[in-house]
C-alpha positions as CSV (number, residue, x, y, z in Angstrom):
1,M,-56.3,-24.7,-42.5
2,S,-53.0,-22.9,-43.2
3,P,-49.9,-24.5,-41.8
4,P,-48.5,-22.8,-38.7
5,I,-45.6,-20.4,-39.1
6,K,-42.2,-21.3,-37.5
7,S,-42.8,-18.9,-34.5
8,D,-46.0,-20.7,-33.7
9,V,-44.4,-24.1,-33.8
10,L,-41.5,-22.9,-31.7
11,A,-43.9,-21.2,-29.2
12,Q,-45.7,-24.5,-28.8
13,K,-42.4,-26.3,-28.3
14,Y,-41.5,-23.8,-25.5
15,I,-44.9,-24.0,-23.9
16,N,-44.5,-27.8,-23.6
17,N,-40.9,-27.7,-22.4
18,T,-40.4,-24.3,-20.7
19,P,-38.6,-24.1,-17.4
20,P,-40.5,-22.3,-14.6
21,W,-38.3,-19.2,-14.7
22,I,-39.2,-18.3,-18.3
23,K,-42.1,-15.9,-18.5
24,P,-44.8,-16.3,-21.2
25,E,-44.3,-12.8,-22.5
26,D,-40.6,-13.6,-23.2
27,L,-41.6,-16.4,-25.6
28,K,-42.8,-13.9,-28.1
29,D,-39.4,-12.2,-28.2
30,I,-37.7,-15.5,-28.6
31,C,-40.0,-16.8,-31.4
32,T,-40.0,-13.5,-33.2
33,S,-36.2,-13.3,-33.2
34,Y,-36.1,-16.9,-34.5
35,D,-38.2,-15.9,-37.5
36,E,-36.0,-12.9,-38.1
37,V,-32.9,-15.1,-38.1
38,E,-34.5,-17.4,-40.7
39,K,-35.6,-14.5,-42.8
40,A,-32.2,-12.8,-42.7
41,S,-30.5,-15.3,-45.0
42,P,-30.4,-19.1,-44.8
43,E,-26.7,-19.0,-45.6
44,G,-25.7,-15.7,-44.0
45,P,-24.7,-15.2,-40.4
46,A,-26.9,-13.6,-37.7
47,N,-26.0,-10.3,-36.2
48,F,-25.6,-9.5,-32.5
49,E,-29.2,-8.3,-31.8
50,Q,-30.6,-11.4,-33.4
51,A,-28.3,-13.7,-31.6
52,I,-28.8,-12.2,-28.1
53,S,-32.6,-12.0,-28.6
54,L,-32.8,-15.7,-29.3
55,T,-31.0,-16.5,-26.0
56,G,-34.2,-15.3,-24.2
57,Y,-34.6,-13.8,-20.7
58,G,-34.3,-16.1,-17.7
59,K,-32.0,-17.6,-15.2
60,F,-28.8,-16.0,-16.6
61,N,-30.3,-12.5,-16.4
62,Y,-31.7,-13.2,-12.8
63,L,-28.3,-14.4,-11.6
64,L,-26.7,-11.3,-13.3
65,L,-29.0,-9.1,-11.3
66,L,-27.8,-10.7,-8.1
67,A,-24.2,-10.3,-9.1
68,I,-24.5,-6.5,-10.0
69,L,-26.2,-5.8,-6.6
70,P,-22.8,-5.8,-4.7
71,A,-21.2,-4.2,-7.8
72,G,-23.6,-1.3,-7.6
73,W,-23.1,-1.0,-3.8
74,A,-19.3,-1.0,-4.3
75,S,-19.5,2.2,-6.3
76,I,-21.7,3.9,-3.7
77,Y,-19.6,2.7,-0.8
78,G,-16.3,3.8,-2.5
79,S,-17.5,7.4,-3.0
80,T,-19.6,7.8,0.2
81,S,-17.9,5.9,3.1
82,M,-15.6,8.8,4.0
83,S,-18.4,11.1,4.9
84,Y,-19.5,8.7,7.7
85,I,-16.2,8.3,9.4
86,L,-15.0,12.0,9.4
87,P,-16.6,12.7,12.9
88,S,-15.0,9.6,14.4
89,A,-11.6,9.8,12.7
90,E,-10.9,13.5,13.4
91,C,-9.4,12.8,16.8
92,D,-7.4,9.7,15.8
93,L,-5.9,11.4,12.7
94,S,-6.1,15.0,13.8
95,L,-8.2,16.0,10.8
96,T,-8.8,19.6,10.0
97,L,-11.9,20.8,8.0
98,F,-9.8,21.0,4.9
99,D,-8.6,17.4,5.5
100,K,-12.2,16.4,5.5
101,G,-12.9,18.2,2.3
102,L,-9.9,16.4,0.8
103,L,-11.1,13.0,2.0
104,N,-14.6,13.6,0.5
105,S,-13.2,14.7,-2.8
106,M,-10.4,12.3,-3.4
107,P,-12.5,9.4,-4.9
108,F,-13.9,11.8,-7.5
109,A,-10.4,13.1,-8.2
110,G,-9.1,9.6,-8.9
111,M,-12.1,9.0,-11.2
112,I,-11.3,12.1,-13.2
113,V,-7.5,11.2,-13.7
114,T,-8.2,7.8,-15.3
115,A,-11.7,8.3,-16.9
116,F,-10.4,8.0,-20.5
117,L,-7.7,5.4,-19.7
118,W,-10.2,2.9,-18.4
119,G,-12.3,3.3,-21.5
120,F,-9.4,2.4,-23.6
121,L,-8.4,-0.6,-21.4
122,T,-11.9,-1.9,-21.4
123,D,-12.2,-1.8,-25.1
124,N,-8.9,-3.5,-25.6
125,Y,-8.6,-6.1,-22.9
126,G,-12.2,-7.0,-22.3
127,R,-15.1,-6.3,-20.0
128,K,-14.7,-9.3,-17.7
129,K,-11.0,-8.8,-16.9
130,I,-11.5,-5.2,-15.9
131,L,-14.6,-6.1,-13.8
132,V,-13.0,-9.0,-11.9
133,W,-9.5,-7.6,-11.3
134,G,-10.8,-4.1,-10.8
135,Y,-13.2,-5.1,-8.0
136,L,-10.5,-7.3,-6.4
137,S,-8.0,-4.4,-6.5
138,T,-10.5,-2.0,-5.1
139,S,-11.3,-4.4,-2.2
140,I,-7.6,-4.6,-1.4
141,I,-7.2,-0.8,-1.4
142,S,-10.4,-0.5,0.8
143,L,-9.0,-3.0,3.3
144,A,-5.6,-1.2,3.4
145,S,-7.3,2.1,4.0
146,S,-8.7,0.9,7.3
147,F,-5.1,0.6,8.6
148,S,-4.1,4.2,7.8
149,H,-2.4,5.8,10.8
150,A,-2.1,9.3,9.3
151,S,-4.5,11.6,7.4
152,W,-2.2,11.8,4.3
153,L,-2.1,8.0,4.0
154,L,-5.9,7.8,4.2
155,I,-6.2,10.5,1.6
156,L,-3.8,8.6,-0.7
157,F,-5.8,5.4,-0.4
158,K,-9.1,7.2,-1.2
159,F,-7.4,8.7,-4.3
160,L,-6.3,5.2,-5.4
161,N,-9.7,3.9,-4.6
162,G,-11.2,6.4,-7.0
163,I,-8.7,5.6,-9.7
164,V,-9.4,1.8,-9.6
165,I,-13.2,1.9,-9.0
166,S,-13.7,4.0,-12.2
167,G,-12.6,1.0,-14.3
168,P,-15.0,-1.7,-13.2
169,Y,-17.8,0.8,-13.1
170,A,-17.3,1.8,-16.7
171,A,-16.9,-1.9,-17.7
172,L,-20.1,-2.8,-15.9
173,M,-22.1,-0.2,-17.9
174,S,-20.8,-1.7,-21.1
175,Y,-21.2,-5.4,-20.0
176,L,-24.9,-4.9,-19.1
177,A,-25.7,-3.4,-22.5
178,E,-23.9,-6.2,-24.3
179,V,-25.6,-9.2,-22.7
180,H,-29.1,-7.9,-23.2
181,N,-31.1,-7.2,-26.3
182,E,-32.5,-3.7,-27.1
183,K,-35.8,-4.3,-25.3
184,Q,-34.1,-5.5,-22.1
185,R,-31.4,-2.8,-21.7
186,S,-33.7,-0.2,-20.3
187,R,-35.0,-2.7,-17.8
188,I,-31.6,-3.7,-16.5
189,Y,-30.5,0.0,-16.1
190,M,-33.7,0.7,-14.2
191,W,-32.7,-2.2,-11.8
192,L,-29.2,-0.8,-11.5
193,G,-30.7,2.6,-10.4
194,V,-32.7,0.7,-7.8
195,F,-29.5,-0.9,-6.5
196,F,-27.7,2.4,-6.3
197,S,-30.6,3.7,-4.2
198,L,-30.5,0.7,-1.9
199,G,-26.7,1.3,-1.5
200,H,-27.3,4.9,-0.4
201,I,-29.8,3.6,2.2
202,S,-27.7,0.6,3.4
203,I,-24.4,2.5,4.0
204,P,-25.8,4.7,6.9
205,C,-27.4,1.5,8.3
206,L,-23.9,-0.2,8.4
207,A,-22.4,2.9,9.9
208,W,-25.0,3.0,12.6
209,L,-24.3,-0.6,13.5
210,V,-20.6,-0.2,13.7
211,I,-19.2,3.3,14.2
212,P,-21.0,4.2,17.6
213,N,-19.3,1.2,19.3
214,Q,-16.4,2.0,21.4
215,W,-14.1,-0.7,19.9
216,N,-10.4,-0.5,20.4
217,F,-8.3,-3.5,19.4
218,T,-4.6,-3.7,19.0
219,L,-2.7,-6.0,16.7
220,F,1.0,-7.0,16.5
221,D,2.0,-5.5,19.9
222,T,0.0,-2.3,19.4
223,T,1.6,-1.7,16.0
224,I,-2.0,-1.6,14.5
225,R,-5.0,-0.1,16.3
226,L,-8.5,-1.0,15.1
227,T,-11.2,1.3,16.1
228,S,-14.9,1.2,15.1
229,W,-14.4,3.6,12.1
230,R,-11.5,1.5,10.8
231,V,-13.7,-1.7,11.1
232,F,-16.4,0.2,9.2
233,L,-14.0,0.9,6.4
234,A,-12.9,-2.7,6.2
235,L,-16.6,-3.8,6.1
236,C,-17.1,-1.4,3.2
237,A,-14.9,-3.7,1.2
238,I,-17.4,-6.6,1.4
239,P,-19.5,-5.5,-1.7
240,E,-16.3,-5.2,-3.7
241,I,-15.2,-8.7,-2.7
242,C,-18.7,-10.1,-3.4
243,A,-18.7,-8.4,-6.8
244,F,-15.2,-10.0,-7.6
245,V,-16.4,-13.4,-6.7
246,T,-19.9,-13.4,-8.3
247,L,-18.7,-11.7,-11.6
248,S,-15.9,-14.3,-11.9
249,F,-18.5,-16.9,-12.9
250,F,-19.9,-14.9,-15.8
251,P,-18.6,-15.1,-19.4
252,E,-16.9,-12.4,-21.4
253,S,-19.2,-10.0,-23.3
254,P,-20.2,-11.6,-26.6
255,R,-20.3,-8.2,-28.3
256,Y,-16.7,-7.5,-27.2
257,L,-15.7,-10.9,-28.6
258,L,-17.3,-10.0,-31.9
259,S,-15.4,-6.7,-31.9
260,K,-12.2,-8.7,-31.8
261,G,-13.2,-11.0,-34.5
262,R,-13.6,-14.0,-32.1
263,E,-16.9,-15.2,-33.6
264,A,-16.5,-18.8,-32.4
265,E,-16.0,-17.7,-28.7
266,A,-18.9,-15.3,-29.0
267,L,-21.2,-18.1,-30.3
268,D,-20.2,-20.3,-27.4
269,V,-21.3,-17.5,-25.0
270,F,-24.7,-17.1,-26.8
271,R,-25.2,-20.9,-26.5
272,R,-24.3,-20.9,-22.8
273,I,-26.8,-18.1,-22.1
274,Y,-29.5,-19.8,-24.2
275,S,-29.0,-23.1,-22.4
276,L,-29.1,-21.4,-18.9
277,N,-32.2,-19.4,-19.8
278,T,-34.2,-22.1,-21.5
279,G,-32.9,-25.3,-20.0
280,N,-32.4,-26.7,-23.5
281,D,-29.1,-28.3,-24.7
282,E,-26.6,-25.8,-26.2
283,K,-26.7,-27.7,-29.5
284,S,-30.3,-26.7,-30.0
285,Y,-29.4,-23.1,-30.3
286,A,-30.7,-22.1,-33.8
287,I,-27.9,-19.9,-34.8
288,T,-24.7,-21.5,-36.2
289,T,-22.7,-18.4,-37.3
290,V,-22.8,-14.9,-35.9
291,R,-21.1,-11.8,-36.9
292,D,-21.5,-8.0,-36.3
293,E,-20.1,-6.1,-39.3
294,D,-19.9,-2.8,-37.3
295,F,-17.4,-4.3,-34.9
296,V,-15.4,-6.9,-36.7
297,G,-11.7,-6.2,-37.6
298,K,-10.8,-3.8,-34.8
299,E,-8.3,-6.1,-33.3
300,S,-5.8,-5.5,-36.2
301,T,-5.6,-1.8,-35.7
302,S,-2.9,-0.2,-33.6
303,F,-3.3,2.3,-30.8
304,I,-2.5,5.2,-33.0
305,Q,-5.0,4.1,-35.6
306,N,-7.7,3.7,-32.8
307,F,-6.9,7.1,-31.5
308,N,-7.1,8.8,-34.9
309,G,-10.3,7.0,-35.7
310,G,-11.8,8.0,-32.4
311,W,-10.7,11.6,-32.9
312,Q,-12.3,11.7,-36.4
313,Q,-15.5,10.4,-34.9
314,M,-15.7,12.8,-32.1
315,K,-14.3,15.9,-33.9
316,P,-17.8,17.2,-34.8
317,L,-18.4,17.4,-31.1
318,F,-16.0,20.4,-30.9
319,K,-17.6,22.3,-33.8
320,S,-20.7,24.4,-34.1
321,P,-23.5,23.8,-33.0
322,Y,-22.5,20.9,-30.8
323,V,-19.5,22.7,-29.0
324,L,-21.8,25.4,-27.6
325,R,-24.3,22.8,-26.4
326,L,-21.5,20.7,-24.8
327,I,-20.1,23.8,-22.9
328,L,-23.7,24.8,-21.8
329,I,-24.7,21.3,-20.6
330,G,-21.2,20.7,-19.1
331,F,-21.6,23.8,-16.9
332,I,-25.0,22.6,-15.8
333,Q,-23.6,19.2,-14.8
334,F,-20.7,21.0,-13.0
335,G,-23.0,23.3,-11.0
336,G,-25.5,20.6,-10.3
337,T,-22.9,18.3,-8.9
338,I,-21.4,21.1,-6.7
339,G,-24.8,21.2,-5.1
340,S,-25.8,17.5,-4.7
341,N,-22.4,15.9,-4.0
342,T,-21.1,18.6,-1.7
343,L,-23.9,19.0,0.8
344,R,-24.8,15.3,0.7
345,L,-21.3,14.2,1.7
346,W,-21.0,16.9,4.4
347,M,-24.4,16.1,6.0
348,P,-23.2,13.4,8.5
349,Q,-20.5,15.8,9.7
350,L,-22.9,18.7,10.0
351,F,-25.6,16.6,11.8
352,S,-23.0,15.4,14.3
353,M,-22.0,19.0,15.0
354,I,-25.6,19.9,15.5
355,E,-26.2,17.0,17.9
356,T,-23.0,18.1,19.8
357,Y,-24.4,21.6,20.2
358,E,-27.7,20.3,21.4
359,E,-26.0,18.1,24.0
360,M,-23.8,21.0,25.2
361,H,-26.9,23.2,25.6
362,P,-29.6,21.1,27.2
363,E,-31.2,24.3,28.6
364,N,-32.5,25.0,25.1
365,I,-34.3,21.7,24.7
366,S,-37.7,23.3,25.4
367,G,-37.2,26.4,23.4
368,P,-36.0,27.3,19.9
369,Y,-32.4,26.7,19.0
370,P,-30.3,29.4,17.3
371,S,-29.7,29.2,13.5
372,I,-27.7,26.4,11.9
373,C,-24.8,28.8,11.4
374,V,-24.6,29.5,15.2
375,M,-24.7,25.9,16.0
376,L,-22.0,24.9,13.5
377,E,-19.6,27.9,14.4
378,R,-19.7,26.9,18.1
379,T,-18.8,23.3,17.3
380,N,-16.5,23.6,14.3
381,S,-13.4,22.6,16.3
382,T,-13.0,19.5,18.4
383,F,-9.6,20.6,19.8
384,H,-9.5,22.6,23.0
385,N,-6.7,24.0,25.0
386,V,-6.3,22.5,28.5
387,N,-3.9,24.1,31.1
388,T,-2.1,21.8,33.4
389,Y,0.6,22.7,36.0
390,V,3.8,20.7,36.4
391,N,6.2,22.0,39.1
392,H,4.4,25.3,39.1
393,T,4.9,25.5,35.3
394,M,1.8,25.9,33.2
395,I,1.7,23.5,30.2
396,V,-1.0,24.1,27.5
397,E,-2.1,20.9,25.9
398,K,-4.6,20.4,23.0
399,I,-7.3,17.9,23.9
400,C,-9.6,16.5,21.2
401,A,-13.2,16.1,22.3
402,P,-15.0,14.1,19.7
403,V,-18.4,15.2,18.4
404,V,-21.5,13.4,19.4
405,L,-22.4,10.4,17.3
406,N,-25.8,9.0,18.1
407,S,-28.5,7.2,16.2
408,T,-30.1,10.5,15.0
409,V,-27.0,11.2,12.8
410,Y,-27.4,8.0,10.9
411,L,-31.2,8.1,10.9
412,N,-31.1,11.5,9.3
413,S,-28.8,10.1,6.5
414,M,-31.2,7.3,5.8
415,V,-34.1,9.8,5.6
416,I,-32.2,11.8,3.0
417,A,-31.5,8.6,1.0
418,V,-35.1,7.5,1.1
419,T,-36.3,11.0,0.1
420,G,-34.0,10.7,-2.9
421,V,-35.6,7.4,-3.9
422,I,-39.1,8.9,-3.6
423,G,-38.0,12.0,-5.6
424,Y,-36.6,9.9,-8.4
425,T,-39.8,7.9,-8.6
426,L,-42.0,11.0,-8.9
427,A,-39.7,12.6,-11.3
428,G,-39.7,9.5,-13.6
429,S,-43.5,9.6,-13.6
430,L,-43.7,13.4,-14.4
431,I,-40.8,13.9,-16.8
432,N,-42.7,12.7,-19.9
433,C,-45.7,14.9,-19.4
434,A,-43.9,18.0,-17.9
435,G,-40.8,17.8,-20.0
436,T,-37.1,17.4,-19.1
437,K,-36.3,21.1,-19.1
438,T,-39.3,22.0,-16.9
439,I,-38.3,19.4,-14.4
440,M,-34.7,20.6,-14.3
441,V,-35.6,24.3,-13.9
442,F,-38.0,23.4,-11.1
443,C,-35.4,21.1,-9.3
444,F,-32.5,23.5,-9.5
445,L,-34.6,26.6,-8.7
446,T,-36.2,25.0,-5.6
447,A,-32.9,23.5,-4.5
448,G,-31.3,26.9,-4.6
449,L,-34.1,28.4,-2.5
450,C,-33.7,25.6,0.0
451,C,-30.2,26.6,0.6
452,G,-31.4,30.1,1.5
453,I,-34.1,28.8,3.7
454,L,-31.7,26.6,5.5
455,Y,-30.2,29.6,7.3
456,W,-33.5,30.2,9.2
457,A,-33.9,26.6,10.2
458,R,-33.6,26.4,14.0
459,D,-34.0,22.7,14.9
460,S,-32.6,19.5,13.7
461,N,-36.0,18.3,12.2
462,G,-36.3,21.5,10.1
463,I,-32.7,21.2,8.9
464,L,-33.3,17.5,8.1
465,G,-36.4,18.3,6.0
466,I,-34.9,21.1,4.0
467,S,-31.7,19.2,3.5
468,S,-33.6,16.1,2.3
469,V,-35.5,18.1,-0.3
470,F,-32.4,19.9,-1.5
471,V,-30.3,16.7,-2.0
472,A,-33.2,15.0,-3.8
473,L,-34.0,17.9,-6.1
474,S,-30.3,18.8,-7.0
475,S,-29.6,15.1,-7.7
476,I,-32.7,14.7,-9.9
477,G,-31.7,17.9,-11.8
478,G,-28.2,16.5,-12.4
479,A,-29.4,13.1,-13.5
480,A,-31.8,14.7,-16.0
481,V,-28.7,16.0,-17.9
482,T,-28.4,12.6,-19.6
483,N,-31.9,13.1,-21.1
484,V,-30.8,16.6,-22.4
485,I,-27.7,15.1,-24.0
486,V,-29.8,12.5,-25.8
487,D,-32.1,15.3,-27.2
488,N,-29.2,17.5,-28.3
489,F,-26.5,15.1,-29.8
490,P,-26.7,12.5,-32.5
491,T,-26.0,8.8,-31.6
492,S,-22.5,8.9,-32.8
493,L,-21.6,11.7,-30.4
494,R,-23.7,10.9,-27.3
495,A,-21.3,8.5,-25.6
496,M,-18.5,11.0,-25.7
497,A,-20.7,13.9,-24.7
498,I,-22.0,11.9,-21.7
499,A,-18.4,10.9,-20.7
500,M,-17.2,14.6,-20.9
501,T,-20.2,16.0,-18.9
502,M,-19.7,13.2,-16.3
503,M,-16.1,14.2,-15.9
504,L,-17.1,17.9,-15.4
505,G,-19.6,16.7,-12.8
506,R,-16.8,15.0,-10.9
507,V,-14.7,18.1,-11.2
508,G,-17.7,19.9,-9.6
509,A,-17.7,17.4,-6.8
510,V,-14.0,18.0,-6.1
511,V,-14.3,21.7,-6.3
512,G,-17.3,21.8,-4.0
513,N,-15.9,19.6,-1.3
514,L,-12.6,21.5,-1.3
515,L,-14.2,25.0,-1.2
516,F,-16.7,24.0,1.5
517,P,-14.2,24.1,4.4
518,V,-12.4,27.0,3.0
519,L,-15.5,29.1,2.8
520,F,-16.8,27.9,6.1
521,K,-13.7,29.3,7.8
522,W,-14.5,32.8,6.5
523,S,-18.2,32.6,7.2
524,C,-20.8,29.9,7.8
525,L,-22.9,31.4,5.0
526,G,-20.1,31.0,2.5
527,P,-20.5,27.3,1.6
528,F,-24.3,27.4,1.6
529,G,-24.2,30.5,-0.5
530,M,-21.8,28.8,-3.0
531,I,-24.1,25.7,-3.3
532,G,-27.3,27.8,-3.6
533,I,-25.9,30.2,-6.2
534,A,-24.6,27.2,-8.2
535,C,-28.1,25.7,-8.3
536,L,-29.8,29.0,-9.2
537,I,-27.3,29.5,-12.1
538,C,-28.0,26.0,-13.3
539,S,-31.8,26.8,-13.4
540,V,-31.1,29.8,-15.6
541,L,-28.7,27.9,-17.9
542,V,-31.3,25.2,-18.5
543,L,-33.5,27.8,-20.2
544,F,-30.8,28.3,-22.9
545,V,-30.6,24.6,-23.8
546,P,-32.3,23.9,-27.2
547,S,-35.4,21.9,-27.0
548,A,-35.6,18.4,-28.5
549,K,-37.6,19.6,-31.6
550,S,-35.2,22.4,-32.4
551,S,-32.2,20.2,-32.0
552,L,-33.7,17.7,-34.4
553,K,-34.4,20.3,-37.0
554,N,-30.8,21.7,-36.7
555,S,-29.4,18.2,-37.1
556,I,-31.4,17.5,-40.2
557,H,-30.4,20.8,-41.7
558,I,-26.7,20.1,-41.0
559,N,-26.9,16.6,-42.4
560,K,-28.5,18.0,-45.6
561,K,-25.5,20.4,-46.0
């Protein structure tokens, strides 16, 4: 009988002493990586992939999943919370439609301003510092925004919120990739997508529980007045506080430590993860030296050298054929985000205006209502002139009559969020067989047609159904842009291409939310026409994107040259 190989011996050892949270299928990865480490070189150090694979998959990873749940929700709450308070806050802060557009767009504007700065800070000061202090700073800004006594102050706080939340979000993406091996990364990002979807569903639930209440508290001798929408904004800071607390207990990214030449600290992190996952003593970790040649030595370079090196690496992105692809895909992301992030953020306001119309016209309850534009135009202002007489002198006062906020407004938002989750699930199942471009053309084309059909919808149920389909399809089309980038750019250019297209998407969110109230003042059809046309243009632009096969051939041809 031949002697057992090392992986067989190690597997038997783990079978006899495995903690209950280790799955049998994970043993194969651990044992295989052990053999790879031994084969690499008895005297040479292991690389990052070998070291992280040997730590296994277990308690550390499950605890990290629990920690990133509030972190994922924090990103959603930071960019979406404004859309739920606009109907309630318009009387307290005398908000105009343009003010509401500013409030919806400010988080995205803040993200645009500091997108590249946070990438530099994360690479130079570490993932954990940015994560911990970033979420703490964001929670402080979110709490401070609940005490805003004027619209300009709330707009400023939301802009600052967008600036700060962009940092920990970028650091979280890097951190998750750097504490998992290659086989586990796709799994962790799938879970993050699930958490984002749950965040979209949970925020209207929280708004439903809090905002409809007629709360009115005063603090410090009426200096500060707390209403229900202010309490809601304060509660939106809870995920950020939880993310700050939970992520404080996690170590620095071992790959970042390797990039700074701190191999001993990185090895300590690998040992801690290994011990937590397997239940074994840290000293039993098989690797004694670790190094990643692709990252070591960067700590000695200056900012100018880092900038020049980065520019040399990304310079091909602005040359043929990649520059044309970048412009084309960037416009697709820009137009797709105008559609999804504009109508989605305005839907709570629009539904509250529709509910207000239906309450003002109970005589139509048994018959068909007028079109959505008629309902919105008759409820687009909450300020009404009231004539009063004092000593036979008429005084005209503007009285604010708040729009109707009932359970229907929040239930509709939850339906839209759930529809998006179902749409992403179906798209994920069909994208491999139908193809990315086919899915994108279908999504953008159908979404554009939905905007046209929305004009003829004459009841809240029909408006809800069409809006749900539109938001789901336009979001799926925008999310598929990442797949197109992977097919059209080499590995060395993908990260920068994704960063630039994401920035253009945020520009689209700002432009869409600012143009929505401006076009609405001219005509109700204006904003819906803008969104519909943007989606239809995207469906046409997708047809000009090179397919994966042609992109691969071109890349090979260029490399040969």
